[in-house]
BALOBA-1460 file (C-alpha; in Angstrom, 3 decimals):
// residues 271
<rec num="1" residu="m" x="-62.579" y="13.458" z="8.119"/>
<rec num="2" residu="s" x="-63.079" y="15.136" z="11.482"/>
<rec num="3" residu="v" x="-61.136" y="14.125" z="14.569"/>
<rec num="4" residu="r" x="-63.384" y="13.224" z="17.483"/>
<rec num="5" residu="h" x="-62.297" y="12.212" z="20.981"/>
<rec num="6" residu="l" x="-64.810" y="10.110" z="22.870"/>
<rec num="7" residu="s" x="-64.676" y="11.356" z="26.469"/>
<rec num="8" residu="f" x="-68.478" y="10.912" z="26.672"/>
<rec num="9" residu="l" x="-71.021" y="8.309" z="25.746"/>
<rec num="10" residu="p" x="-71.818" y="8.298" z="22.012"/>
<rec num="11" residu="d" x="-75.272" y="8.456" z="20.502"/>
<rec num="12" residu="l" x="-74.417" y="5.583" z="18.166"/>
<rec num="13" residu="s" x="-72.071" y="2.615" z="18.252"/>
<rec num="14" residu="v" x="-71.349" y="0.756" z="15.023"/>
<rec num="15" residu="v" x="-69.874" y="-2.730" z="15.344"/>
<rec num="16" residu="v" x="-68.055" y="-4.120" z="12.299"/>
<rec num="17" residu="p" x="-66.941" y="-7.782" z="12.488"/>
<rec num="18" residu="a" x="-63.937" y="-8.458" z="10.258"/>
<rec num="19" residu="y" x="-62.108" y="-11.608" z="9.238"/>
<rec num="20" residu="n" x="-59.344" y="-11.360" z="6.628"/>
<rec num="21" residu="e" x="-60.799" y="-8.109" z="5.273"/>
<rec num="22" residu="a" x="-57.584" y="-6.171" z="4.609"/>
<rec num="23" residu="a" x="-58.295" y="-5.936" z="0.880"/>
<rec num="24" residu="r" x="-61.747" y="-4.386" z="1.156"/>
<rec num="25" residu="i" x="-62.463" y="-2.935" z="4.607"/>
<rec num="26" residu="l" x="-61.081" y="0.586" z="4.105"/>
<rec num="27" residu="p" x="-63.616" y="1.942" z="1.541"/>
<rec num="28" residu="p" x="-66.617" y="0.951" z="3.707"/>
<rec num="29" residu="l" x="-64.919" y="2.436" z="6.795"/>
<rec num="30" residu="h" x="-64.299" y="5.731" z="4.979"/>
<rec num="31" residu="r" x="-67.916" y="5.832" z="3.819"/>
<rec num="32" residu="l" x="-69.145" y="5.008" z="7.309"/>
<rec num="33" residu="a" x="-67.091" y="7.741" z="8.980"/>
<rec num="34" residu="r" x="-68.009" y="10.353" z="6.347"/>
<rec num="35" residu="y" x="-71.701" y="9.635" z="6.827"/>
<rec num="36" residu="l" x="-71.543" y="9.767" z="10.619"/>
<rec num="37" residu="d" x="-69.364" y="12.896" z="10.614"/>
<rec num="38" residu="s" x="-71.854" y="14.656" z="8.362"/>
<rec num="39" residu="h" x="-74.609" y="14.149" z="10.933"/>
<rec num="40" residu="g" x="-72.647" y="15.707" z="13.783"/>
<rec num="41" residu="a" x="-73.746" y="13.387" z="16.598"/>
<rec num="42" residu="p" x="-71.067" y="11.609" z="18.688"/>
<rec num="43" residu="y" x="-70.362" y="8.059" z="17.592"/>
<rec num="44" residu="e" x="-67.934" y="5.195" z="17.904"/>
<rec num="45" residu="i" x="-66.955" y="2.489" z="15.423"/>
<rec num="46" residu="l" x="-65.806" y="-0.808" z="16.894"/>
<rec num="47" residu="v" x="-63.998" y="-3.050" z="14.423"/>
<rec num="48" residu="v" x="-63.686" y="-6.559" z="15.825"/>
<rec num="49" residu="d" x="-60.847" y="-8.455" z="14.145"/>
<rec num="50" residu="d" x="-61.889" y="-12.088" z="14.389"/>
<rec num="51" residu="g" x="-58.408" y="-13.616" z="14.402"/>
<rec num="52" residu="s" x="-57.507" y="-12.441" z="10.895"/>
<rec num="53" residu="r" x="-54.375" y="-13.870" z="9.291"/>
<rec num="54" residu="d" x="-53.860" y="-10.984" z="6.865"/>
<rec num="55" residu="g" x="-53.306" y="-7.267" z="7.424"/>
<rec num="56" residu="t" x="-56.813" y="-6.410" z="8.621"/>
<rec num="57" residu="a" x="-55.674" y="-5.075" z="12.011"/>
<rec num="58" residu="a" x="-52.876" y="-3.002" z="10.465"/>
<rec num="59" residu="a" x="-55.291" y="-1.484" z="7.923"/>
<rec num="60" residu="v" x="-57.746" y="-0.525" z="10.675"/>
<rec num="61" residu="e" x="-54.955" y="0.978" z="12.790"/>
<rec num="62" residu="r" x="-53.887" y="3.167" z="9.858"/>
<rec num="63" residu="f" x="-57.481" y="4.304" z="9.416"/>
<rec num="64" residu="r" x="-57.824" y="4.956" z="13.138"/>
<rec num="65" residu="a" x="-54.930" y="7.428" z="13.005"/>
<rec num="66" residu="g" x="-57.258" y="9.844" z="11.206"/>
<rec num="67" residu="c" x="-60.453" y="8.830" z="13.001"/>
<rec num="68" residu="p" x="-60.048" y="8.363" z="16.769"/>
<rec num="69" residu="a" x="-63.716" y="7.374" z="17.023"/>
<rec num="70" residu="v" x="-62.579" y="3.963" z="15.774"/>
<rec num="71" residu="r" x="-61.697" y="1.226" z="18.259"/>
<rec num="72" residu="l" x="-59.974" y="-1.987" z="17.205"/>
<rec num="73" residu="i" x="-60.796" y="-5.105" z="19.214"/>
<rec num="74" residu="r" x="-58.712" y="-8.163" z="18.386"/>
<rec num="75" residu="l" x="-59.811" y="-11.715" z="19.119"/>
<rec num="76" residu="p" x="-56.830" y="-14.056" z="19.603"/>
<rec num="77" residu="a" x="-58.206" y="-16.672" z="17.196"/>
<rec num="78" residu="n" x="-60.984" y="-16.981" z="14.632"/>
<rec num="79" residu="q" x="-64.202" y="-17.706" z="16.536"/>
<rec num="80" residu="g" x="-66.924" y="-16.833" z="14.023"/>
<rec num="81" residu="k" x="-69.011" y="-13.828" z="13.046"/>
<rec num="82" residu="g" x="-71.422" y="-14.316" z="15.935"/>
<rec num="83" residu="a" x="-68.622" y="-14.261" z="18.494"/>
<rec num="84" residu="a" x="-67.107" y="-11.130" z="16.926"/>
<rec num="85" residu="v" x="-70.420" y="-9.243" z="16.851"/>
<rec num="86" residu="r" x="-71.195" y="-10.303" z="20.429"/>
<rec num="87" residu="k" x="-67.806" y="-9.067" z="21.668"/>
<rec num="88" residu="g" x="-68.278" y="-5.691" z="19.981"/>
<rec num="89" residu="m" x="-71.876" y="-5.188" z="21.088"/>
<rec num="90" residu="l" x="-71.089" y="-5.978" z="24.720"/>
<rec num="91" residu="e" x="-68.251" y="-3.440" z="24.683"/>
<rec num="92" residu="a" x="-70.225" y="-0.745" z="22.845"/>
<rec num="93" residu="n" x="-71.481" y="2.314" z="24.735"/>
<rec num="94" residu="g" x="-73.895" y="3.990" z="22.318"/>
<rec num="95" residu="r" x="-77.517" y="4.796" z="23.064"/>
<rec num="96" residu="l" x="-78.245" y="2.963" z="19.803"/>
<rec num="97" residu="q" x="-76.070" y="0.100" z="18.578"/>
<rec num="98" residu="l" x="-75.768" y="-1.095" z="14.985"/>
<rec num="99" residu="f" x="-73.860" y="-4.015" z="13.579"/>
<rec num="100" residu="t" x="-73.041" y="-4.000" z="9.901"/>
<rec num="101" residu="d" x="-70.943" y="-6.143" z="7.578"/>
<rec num="102" residu="a" x="-67.370" y="-5.164" z="6.750"/>
<rec num="103" residu="d" x="-68.038" y="-5.263" z="2.998"/>
<rec num="104" residu="g" x="-70.646" y="-2.487" z="3.094"/>
<rec num="105" residu="a" x="-73.266" y="-4.605" z="1.288"/>
<rec num="106" residu="t" x="-75.939" y="-2.506" z="2.985"/>
<rec num="107" residu="p" x="-74.923" y="1.159" z="2.535"/>
<rec num="108" residu="i" x="-74.667" y="3.078" z="5.801"/>
<rec num="109" residu="e" x="-77.039" y="5.617" z="4.247"/>
<rec num="110" residu="e" x="-79.808" y="3.084" z="4.970"/>
<rec num="111" residu="l" x="-79.331" y="3.650" z="8.713"/>
<rec num="112" residu="w" x="-81.994" y="6.374" z="8.901"/>
<rec num="113" residu="r" x="-84.660" y="3.834" z="7.955"/>
<rec num="114" residu="l" x="-83.808" y="1.698" z="10.972"/>
<rec num="115" residu="e" x="-83.472" y="4.742" z="13.233"/>
<rec num="116" residu="q" x="-86.946" y="5.883" z="12.218"/>
<rec num="117" residu="a" x="-88.364" y="2.488" z="13.131"/>
<rec num="118" residu="v" x="-86.805" y="2.766" z="16.595"/>
<rec num="119" residu="i" x="-88.135" y="6.315" z="16.972"/>
<rec num="120" residu="d" x="-91.563" y="4.902" z="16.114"/>
<rec num="121" residu="g" x="-91.297" y="2.463" z="19.006"/>
<rec num="122" residu="a" x="-89.305" y="-0.598" z="17.922"/>
<rec num="123" residu="d" x="-86.819" y="-2.125" z="20.357"/>
<rec num="124" residu="l" x="-84.714" y="-3.390" z="17.477"/>
<rec num="125" residu="a" x="-84.881" y="-2.747" z="13.740"/>
<rec num="126" residu="i" x="-83.525" y="-5.197" z="11.183"/>
<rec num="127" residu="g" x="-82.712" y="-4.645" z="7.544"/>
<rec num="128" residu="s" x="-84.599" y="-6.820" z="5.079"/>
<rec num="129" residu="r" x="-83.561" y="-7.709" z="1.547"/>
<rec num="130" residu="t" x="-86.685" y="-9.806" z="1.102"/>
<rec num="131" residu="l" x="-89.053" y="-6.909" z="1.762"/>
<rec num="132" residu="a" x="-86.916" y="-4.653" z="-0.431"/>
<rec num="133" residu="s" x="-87.065" y="-7.113" z="-3.338"/>
<rec num="134" residu="r" x="-90.871" y="-6.785" z="-3.329"/>
<rec num="135" residu="d" x="-90.797" y="-2.992" z="-3.555"/>
<rec num="136" residu="p" x="-89.659" y="-1.193" z="-6.752"/>
<rec num="137" residu="r" x="-88.304" y="1.700" z="-4.681"/>
<rec num="138" residu="y" x="-85.404" y="-0.485" z="-3.530"/>
<rec num="139" residu="t" x="-82.528" y="-2.257" z="-5.242"/>
<rec num="140" residu="v" x="-81.348" y="-5.719" z="-4.191"/>
<rec num="141" residu="r" x="-78.551" y="-7.325" z="-6.186"/>
<rec num="142" residu="a" x="-77.974" y="-10.923" z="-5.110"/>
<rec num="143" residu="r" x="-76.720" y="-14.041" z="-6.864"/>
<rec num="144" residu="w" x="-79.682" y="-16.236" z="-7.860"/>
<rec num="145" residu="h" x="-78.571" y="-19.356" z="-5.982"/>
<rec num="146" residu="r" x="-78.124" y="-17.320" z="-2.801"/>
<rec num="147" residu="s" x="-81.669" y="-15.974" z="-3.155"/>
<rec num="148" residu="v" x="-83.197" y="-19.414" z="-3.770"/>
<rec num="149" residu="l" x="-81.375" y="-21.157" z="-0.929"/>
<rec num="150" residu="g" x="-82.060" y="-18.186" z="1.335"/>
<rec num="151" residu="a" x="-85.797" y="-18.510" z="0.694"/>
<rec num="152" residu="l" x="-85.706" y="-22.232" z="1.509"/>
<rec num="153" residu="f" x="-83.749" y="-21.550" z="4.684"/>
<rec num="154" residu="n" x="-86.182" y="-18.861" z="5.823"/>
<rec num="155" residu="m" x="-89.038" y="-21.342" z="5.387"/>
<rec num="156" residu="l" x="-87.191" y="-23.722" z="7.717"/>
<rec num="157" residu="v" x="-86.588" y="-20.866" z="10.173"/>
<rec num="158" residu="r" x="-90.296" y="-20.119" z="10.376"/>
<rec num="159" residu="r" x="-91.053" y="-23.761" z="11.115"/>
<rec num="160" residu="a" x="-88.383" y="-23.733" z="13.834"/>
<rec num="161" residu="g" x="-90.196" y="-20.983" z="15.707"/>
<rec num="162" residu="i" x="-88.990" y="-17.612" z="14.398"/>
<rec num="163" residu="a" x="-92.251" y="-16.306" z="13.015"/>
<rec num="164" residu="g" x="-93.177" y="-13.285" z="10.955"/>
<rec num="165" residu="i" x="-89.680" y="-12.294" z="9.786"/>
<rec num="166" residu="a" x="-88.980" y="-12.435" z="6.068"/>
<rec num="167" residu="d" x="-85.170" y="-12.000" z="6.230"/>
<rec num="168" residu="t" x="-83.338" y="-13.095" z="9.365"/>
<rec num="169" residu="q" x="-79.816" y="-12.929" z="7.941"/>
<rec num="170" residu="c" x="-79.284" y="-9.389" z="6.658"/>
<rec num="171" residu="g" x="-76.172" y="-8.070" z="8.424"/>
<rec num="172" residu="f" x="-77.647" y="-4.673" z="9.281"/>
<rec num="173" residu="k" x="-79.421" y="-4.572" z="12.643"/>
<rec num="174" residu="l" x="-80.004" y="-1.719" z="15.100"/>
<rec num="175" residu="f" x="-80.752" y="-2.085" z="18.823"/>
<rec num="176" residu="r" x="-81.575" y="0.098" z="21.756"/>
<rec num="177" residu="r" x="-78.620" y="-0.211" z="24.137"/>
<rec num="178" residu="s" x="-80.542" y="-1.975" z="26.922"/>
<rec num="179" residu="v" x="-81.980" y="-4.457" z="24.419"/>
<rec num="180" residu="a" x="-78.560" y="-5.217" z="22.949"/>
<rec num="181" residu="r" x="-77.149" y="-5.879" z="26.427"/>
<rec num="182" residu="d" x="-80.042" y="-8.151" z="27.299"/>
<rec num="183" residu="l" x="-79.902" y="-10.218" z="24.108"/>
<rec num="184" residu="f" x="-76.145" y="-10.509" z="23.690"/>
<rec num="185" residu="s" x="-75.624" y="-11.377" z="27.345"/>
<rec num="186" residu="v" x="-77.425" y="-14.698" z="26.806"/>
<rec num="187" residu="a" x="-76.356" y="-15.334" z="23.199"/>
<rec num="188" residu="s" x="-73.958" y="-18.222" z="22.580"/>
<rec num="189" residu="i" x="-73.985" y="-19.015" z="18.839"/>
<rec num="190" residu="d" x="-70.575" y="-18.128" z="17.372"/>
<rec num="191" residu="g" x="-71.250" y="-18.707" z="13.671"/>
<rec num="192" residu="y" x="-73.620" y="-17.226" z="11.083"/>
<rec num="193" residu="g" x="-76.625" y="-18.599" z="12.973"/>
<rec num="194" residu="f" x="-76.186" y="-15.923" z="15.636"/>
<rec num="195" residu="d" x="-78.841" y="-13.750" z="13.943"/>
<rec num="196" residu="l" x="-81.347" y="-16.551" z="14.407"/>
<rec num="197" residu="e" x="-80.560" y="-16.778" z="18.109"/>
<rec num="198" residu="l" x="-80.929" y="-13.014" z="18.607"/>
<rec num="199" residu="l" x="-84.319" y="-12.918" z="16.904"/>
<rec num="200" residu="y" x="-85.524" y="-16.078" z="18.631"/>
<rec num="201" residu="v" x="-84.649" y="-14.665" z="22.060"/>
<rec num="202" residu="a" x="-86.038" y="-11.219" z="21.167"/>
<rec num="203" residu="q" x="-89.392" y="-12.788" z="20.310"/>
<rec num="204" residu="r" x="-89.382" y="-14.931" z="23.440"/>
<rec num="205" residu="r" x="-88.660" y="-11.863" z="25.571"/>
<rec num="206" residu="g" x="-91.393" y="-9.766" z="24.030"/>
<rec num="207" residu="y" x="-89.325" y="-7.162" z="22.206"/>
<rec num="208" residu="r" x="-90.896" y="-5.201" z="19.371"/>
<rec num="209" residu="i" x="-89.012" y="-5.998" z="16.150"/>
<rec num="210" residu="a" x="-89.322" y="-3.794" z="13.056"/>
<rec num="211" residu="e" x="-88.319" y="-5.369" z="9.749"/>
<rec num="212" residu="v" x="-87.267" y="-2.601" z="7.385"/>
<rec num="213" residu="p" x="-86.557" y="-2.874" z="3.629"/>
<rec num="214" residu="v" x="-83.054" y="-1.717" z="2.685"/>
<rec num="215" residu="n" x="-80.997" y="-1.429" z="-0.466"/>
<rec num="216" residu="w" x="-78.397" y="-4.196" z="-0.667"/>
<rec num="217" residu="a" x="-75.773" y="-5.435" z="-3.120"/>
<rec num="218" residu="d" x="-73.767" y="-8.651" z="-2.978"/>
<rec num="219" residu="q" x="-70.052" y="-7.809" z="-2.771"/>
<rec num="220" residu="p" x="-67.131" y="-9.624" z="-4.397"/>
<rec num="221" residu="g" x="-65.063" y="-11.650" z="-1.962"/>
<rec num="222" residu="s" x="-67.921" y="-12.712" z="0.330"/>
<rec num="223" residu="k" x="-66.908" y="-15.181" z="3.057"/>
<rec num="224" residu="v" x="-70.366" y="-16.791" z="3.005"/>
<rec num="225" residu="r" x="-70.596" y="-20.206" z="1.337"/>
<rec num="226" residu="v" x="-74.315" y="-20.699" z="0.973"/>
<rec num="227" residu="l" x="-74.571" y="-24.513" z="1.147"/>
<rec num="228" residu="r" x="-71.863" y="-25.056" z="3.774"/>
<rec num="229" residu="d" x="-72.939" y="-22.200" z="6.008"/>
<rec num="230" residu="g" x="-76.618" y="-22.973" z="5.464"/>
<rec num="231" residu="l" x="-76.075" y="-26.481" z="6.855"/>
<rec num="232" residu="r" x="-74.243" y="-25.013" z="9.835"/>
<rec num="233" residu="m" x="-77.128" y="-22.645" z="10.490"/>
<rec num="234" residu="v" x="-79.558" y="-25.568" z="10.435"/>
<rec num="235" residu="r" x="-77.393" y="-27.132" z="13.147"/>
<rec num="236" residu="d" x="-77.501" y="-23.812" z="15.022"/>
<rec num="237" residu="l" x="-81.309" y="-23.874" z="14.865"/>
<rec num="238" residu="f" x="-81.319" y="-27.165" z="16.748"/>
<rec num="239" residu="a" x="-78.861" y="-25.725" z="19.285"/>
<rec num="240" residu="i" x="-81.139" y="-22.714" z="19.804"/>
<rec num="241" residu="r" x="-84.170" y="-24.903" z="20.437"/>
<rec num="242" residu="r" x="-82.128" y="-27.021" z="22.842"/>
<rec num="243" residu="n" x="-80.923" y="-23.922" z="24.706"/>
<rec num="244" residu="d" x="-84.495" y="-22.694" z="24.996"/>
<rec num="245" residu="a" x="-85.692" y="-26.037" z="26.334"/>
<rec num="246" residu="q" x="-82.947" y="-25.844" z="28.972"/>
<rec num="247" residu="g" x="-84.166" y="-22.399" z="30.060"/>
<rec num="248" residu="r" x="-81.173" y="-20.387" z="28.872"/>
<rec num="249" residu="y" x="-83.347" y="-17.738" z="27.217"/>
<rec num="250" residu="a" x="-85.918" y="-17.271" z="29.959"/>
<rec num="251" residu="p" x="-86.364" y="-13.553" z="30.760"/>
<rec num="252" residu="t" x="-85.087" y="-12.424" z="34.123"/>
<rec num="253" residu="e" x="-87.956" y="-9.986" z="34.637"/>
<rec num="254" residu="s" x="-91.320" y="-9.107" z="33.128"/>
<rec num="255" residu="l" x="-91.201" y="-7.100" z="29.910"/>
<rec num="256" residu="p" x="-93.701" y="-4.333" z="29.187"/>
<rec num="257" residu="h" x="-95.265" y="-5.687" z="26.011"/>
<rec num="258" residu="a" x="-95.821" y="-8.804" z="23.978"/>
<rec num="259" residu="a" x="-93.596" y="-9.787" z="21.078"/>
<rec num="260" residu="e" x="-94.483" y="-8.033" z="17.865"/>
<rec num="261" residu="v" x="-92.973" y="-7.900" z="14.390"/>
<rec num="262" residu="v" x="-93.645" y="-4.759" z="12.398"/>
<rec num="263" residu="l" x="-93.068" y="-4.629" z="8.654"/>
<rec num="264" residu="s" x="-91.859" y="-1.078" z="8.234"/>
<rec num="265" residu="h" x="-92.021" y="0.878" z="4.980"/>
<rec num="266" residu="p" x="-90.519" y="4.290" z="5.687"/>
<rec num="267" residu="g" x="-91.030" y="7.104" z="3.218"/>
<rec num="268" residu="s" x="-88.422" y="9.764" z="2.561"/>
<rec num="269" residu="p" x="-85.208" y="10.395" z="4.520"/>
<rec num="270" residu="p" x="-85.123" y="13.387" z="6.844"/>
<rec num="271" residu="s" x="-83.923" y="16.565" z="5.224"/>
């Protein structure tokens, strides 16, 4: 692994929220750094420890000794995935900013698909397991009950006002820096419903969203409890609508284009 000192702004920031991930965070971090090193562009990895009670912070510090591009941000108490991602994204400096799950369920090698969507004009590009499951070129390995409940939840999401997006919850999303700052500066949902808030505000503010199929595999040890967390996200949906009615998401200035969702089907990775 190369040693890289960040005395300049990186091309890419990768935010990794982590809560009690000591047992499984190191392999995804190694894979992430190897991939980014191989491409040669400056980067930073921000691991946000969301008040872990195990050795997550110590494991990341050991990894950081061989990869100075890593920054560890520690929250004093567990606040939720949304709070951890928001903290990391607001401290990130990259021209493009990705957040990805600590378990590596979406391989970092899928990043080029999202980057291509941004090159093609998207303001943010979001990974989609739903689109991937409809295309034989992709592999999605998910537990059946998670898929069924996820489909029901997405139907509710569409009725709540987030239209045209097949998979709101995939933890693999890429933003232009200015867009990330704009969205996360008004975000307030701390739990798993934070993705819904980001997409709701992005649509209200006219950003162009590209939904991109990605390979994905459910990982052992997931913190997500589908029924419990699904009910909490339903509650978050009501909070989002309430926030909107109170004017919290109103844009501060005119945006150059109307909201648009693009279903992106990229071809082959760049050579």
